[in-house]
N, C-alpha and C positions, 0 to 999 in steps of 0.2 A: 505492499499499498503507498503510494508516493507519497502521501499526506504525511508518512510518519518518519519517512526516513531521515530527517535529522535529528532524529532522537536512535531509532536500531541502528541505521548501516554503523556510525561509530563504536556502535554499545555490540552488538553481536557480530565479534569475529571469529568467534569458534561456535559448534554445536551448528542446531538446524530449526530454526524457527519458521515457519510459515505464518501469513496474517491474511484473513479471507476478508474483504470488506462488506457491504450491506448491495452490491450488485453479484456476489461470486467471483469477482477477482481477484488472485491472488498474487502476493508477493514473499520470494522468500530472502531471510539475512541469515547469515552465518557461511560458514566452510562444507555444512552440511554432514559434520560428522556428527558421530552420539544419534540419542533417539532422537526420534523425530517428534515436535512439539506442533501443533497448529492450534490458534485461535479465531477464531472471527467476531468483526465487531460488526454488528447491529444497522448502524443509523450513523450517517456521516456526523451529526451534532457530539456524537460520545467520541469521535475520531478528533476530532477540533479539540475534544476537552481533554483526552488524554494527550494531545500534542503542547498542549497549554499549563497542564498542573496535573502529570501522572501521578504525583503522591498523592492526590485525592482522588481523581477518578477512576484510577487502574482498580482501588477497593470498590467504590459505589458502582463502578459497572460491573462488575461480575455478580455484588450484592442482587443487584436489580438484572441480571440476567438479558444486559446487553453489549457484556461480552462472556465472553462462551469458550468452552474448550473443544475442539473436534478433535483434536487428536493426539495422546497420552493426555497428563491430568494436572490438574492447578502446581501439585508440588512441581513435577516436570515443567511447569512453565516459570514459575517462579524459582526454581532452583537456578535453571538456563538463565534467567535475569538476575540472579544474584551472583552467581558466579562471574557473569562478564561484568557487572560494576566491581566486585571487590572492596575496596577501604574506597572505592571513588561515591563522593556524591553523584547522584541522575545529573546528566545536564542536559536542558530542553532549552528552545525559545522562552526568552523572558525569566530562565533559572536565575540568573542573577540578581535579576532587581529581588525576583519573588524569595528566595533565600535575606538579602538585605533586610527585605519587611518583616518576613519571619524572625529575623536576629532582635530588630527595634523592639514588635510587641513578644517578644518571649517572655519577659516582666509580668505587663500586662496576663499574659495568660496563664502563667505559674501565681497569679496572685490569689492567696489561699487562706482566708480568715477562717477560724473557727468554723464559721455557717456556711460558707463557700463549701471546704471542707467535708459539711457534713453532706451537702449535695452532691458533689462528686462521688465520695465513696458509694454512697445508694445508688448511685448510675451504675456501678458493676457489682457489688456487693449481696444486694438486694434483690438480687436476682431470684430465680425459683430453687430450694435448697434441693430441689430434683434436678435442675441443670448439673451442679456438680457432685451428687453424687454419681451421676454418668461416668465422671471422666477420672477423678482427682481420685486418688488411695482413699482406705477407709478410712483415715484420721482427718482428711480433708485438709492434707497440706497444698497451700496453693503459693510456691514460689520454689526453688531452685532445689533440686535432689541433691545429692553426694554418692556419687559412684565410685565404687574399689574396683568393679571389672565391669565389664564392656555387657556382661549376663546378667547384673543385677536388675531385679525386678523393680518397678515404680515404689509400692511400700519398702524393700531394703533400701533404695536410695534414701526417701523421706527418712526411716528409720536413722539410718547412719548419720543424712543432716545433722537431728536432734541432737545425736550425740557428738559429734565431730563441734558444734556449737557450747554444749554444755562443757568439755574438754575446755574450748576458749572462757570459759565464764569462770575458772578456776573454783568447779563445785567441789565441796567435802561431802562425807558423808554425815549423817547427820553426828552431832557434837555428844556429848557425853550428856548435857541435860536434857536431850530428845529436842532441842532445835535445829532449823538450818536457817539460810540464808534467806534474806529479805530479797526481793526481784522482782522489779519491774517489766512488765513487757508491754514493749510500745508498739500496740499493731498488732491485737494479739490473735487476730483470724479467728478460728473456730475452735478454739483454746488449747489444740492439741500438745505445744511446746509448750504451753505452763504446766499441763496434766502430768506433764512427763516431769517436766522440773520438781512438782511438787511431790508425787508417786515416787519417783526411784532416787530423789536425794532430801526429802523430807523438807523443801522451801516452803516457806509462805512468800506466794505470789500473789500480786495485783497485775490485770490485763488490763490495758486501754484500748478499744475499738470502738470505730465511729459507726458500723453498722449494727443497725438494730436486730436485722438475722441472726450475725455472729452473736452479739450481746446475750440475746435470751437461747441458745443452742449452746453457748460457751458454760452457760453458768448451770443449766439443766445438766450437764456434762458433767461437772463438778460434782453436784447432788447427784447423781446417780452411782459417780465411782466413791462416795465417802469424803469429798475430800475438801467441800463447802468450805470448812472453817479458818483452811489456810490458801484456799486457789478461790480466787473472787474474780469478776469481769464487768468492768466498771463501762457504762456507755459516757465515755468521755474524753475531749481532746487532751492532746499531753499537755498540752500548754495551761488548762486547768489544774492538773496535778501539784502536789504538795505532799510534802515529808521526806524523807533520807531512804536510801535503799543502797544496801553494798554491792549490790550485783543489776545490771541493766541491761537489757538486752531489746534489741530492734531488727525484724525480717521481713523484707518485701512491703516495707511503709514511706521509706525516706523517701523513694519514689514517688511519692503524693505529696512531699512538703511545698516543693516548688523554691527556685532560686532563690527567691525575696525572703524566704525561712528556712535558711539553711542556719547564718547565724543567733536564730530565735531558738533553735533546736537544739545546736550543741551548746548554746549557753542553759537552755533548759536542762540538757542531760548533767552538765556541772554543778547547776544547784541543788538536784536531786542524786548525788553522787556522791557517797562517802567517802574522807581524805582516805583511806585505805581500796575502796572498794574498783571495780572493772565492770564495763562496759563493753558490749560489742555490737558491733552493726553492718548487720547481710543487707546487702543492696547491688543492683542490675548498675552497671556502671558504660558509658558510652566510652570510647579510645581515642578520642578526636579533640578534645577541651570541650569550651563552653560551646554549647547549640541551640536545638528548638527539637521538640517534640516532632514529630509523625504527623501532619494534618491530620491524616485519614485516622489514627489512630485515636489522637488527643479528642475529634469528635464522636467518634464512636464508641471508643472501648475506653479510655480512660480519660476524662476532662481534668484538665488542671496536672495532669502526670508530667513529670518531668525525669529520663535516666541521665545523674548529673554523670561528668565527669569525675575522676577520682584526685585530680589536681584541683576542682571545682572544691571539693568535700575536705581536702586536707588543709585548704588554707582558712574555711569555714573553722574545723576542729582547732588549730594553730588560734586562731580570733578568739576561740572560747576559752584559751588557756589550758586547753587538754591536753596531755600526751600519748602521741602513738606509739602503741606498744609492741603491735604485728600488724601486718598486710598480710592477707593472702589472694591471691588471684583465681578465681576458678572462671575458665574458659568454657570447656564441652559439656561439662555439668549441664548446664541447663538447655543446651540443643536436645541431650538426651533424656530430659524430664520431657519439654515439652512433643520430641518426636513423643515418647507413650503418652500422652494426655490426648495426644491430634489421634492418633491408633486408636483409643479408646473411644474417642468421641466419635468416630466415623463408626466404630461399629455399633454405638449406642445412637446413630444418626435418627434412626424412626422414630426412639421415643423421644427428643429432643425437638423432631419436627412437630409431635404434636404436643407441644408444651407450645412451643414457638409458630414457626412457619420456617418457609423453606428460605426464605429471603436469613432471616436469624441465624440459621445451619452453616449459608454460606458467610456472614459475618463475622464467625467465630472459626470458620475453617480457615478463610485467609487470615486472620490475624492469629490464627495458632503456627498457619505455615509461616505468616512473613517472621513472626518471632522468631521461631527455629532457624530459621535462614540467616539472620542479622546476627544470632550468635557463631553459626558455621562459616560464614563468610566474610563477615562484615566488622567484626571484633567485638562485638558487644563481649561482656562479660560481668560476672558478678564478685563485685570483690568484698571482703569480711576484715574489717578492721576491730581491732583490740584497744581499744581510751583506758588511760588512769589518771590519776590525778598525781601519783610518785612512782618514779623512776622503780622502785623496791616492790611497790605492789604485783611485780611478775616477776617469775626465776628467770635467771637471766638469759638461758638456752629454752628452746623448742621442744625439748625431750618429753615435759610434762604430759603435753599434748597426746602423743604416741605410750607413755606408761596409763593415762586415765581412759583412752580408748581399749587399749588389751585388757583392763581391769572389768572396764562396765561392757557388758553387751547392749547391743542397739537396743535402741526405745522400744516394747511389745507393742504388735498392730492391733490397736481395738478390734473386734470383731465387729463393732458396728457404732453409729454413732447415735 
């Protein structure tokens, strides 16, 4: 299709892509190698929108059936595009102007006061419980797993992730008087991590969430497990929390904070953390410095969301007066997590279609695939940063993590929620 030549000719150098237009005419791109992929664009307006704004229109056109896959699968098509892009930004007419506008707008788009944060969270996390039951693990961990082998199941990877985080928190078994650590879990999800820390280590855990669905289920789980006296979950913004904690953990929540609030977030951690305490932050990170959220993801999946670079995050940590005592980069772990989610999602697609509709299924299919491919081909990663106020709050070598994980088995997998 000649209209898309300015994008596709310089991009698709290898591989095989055929584009069929609304009149049935086709244009081939690439060198003909590899698995053949063909797409059909059903109207001229869609072609123009793809030319002018492919980052938004690609997802919307697939969702709405204006772009369909004629040969291969959506994964095959997007994998070809992401492999061709690598770490480069997509170049298209007006791309320079569009990128500058998005850069200028990013602070406005990521302005997340408490009221806006609550509505943003509800957009994604207050969907039907049945949706998440279809593709997450039984404990409903909605963040990157930790794979020790390529054959690990989703349940194994998520159990290993919880143990790995516990090791970085330097958790100890119950003290002689029967008490454990006082832990704050910022962004506690459906409660799985907090319940594990409370049951396995006798910790007193307070979890914070802005999702009403998560809040209700988490507290019900704590009650059913007999842990309600020492594990509780609050429907509260992290900025409202008071008190002191000797351990603070935040997993998969920092991506919702927004660049305007990084200083506020880490200053709050500094305020809540005891002088000898330890905190761990687990977040998706971008590899290319300051940027902005993909517009389709921001509109349909995570409004107000932003995956920060490591450099942006470290600067905010330094300004808050906290010390970085350990950093670990997880690269392919999230790609494998997303692959397993995607496979389960496809297996349960008829159930999900009955809950919502086919357009919703195509939206989530596009989201899960593009997210996976960003980790495989575009340098997206997860970073885990350990923080403290004192240099002697953690041992001087990392051996303690290995010893901890050898001593403690992975978190037990619950039979049901």
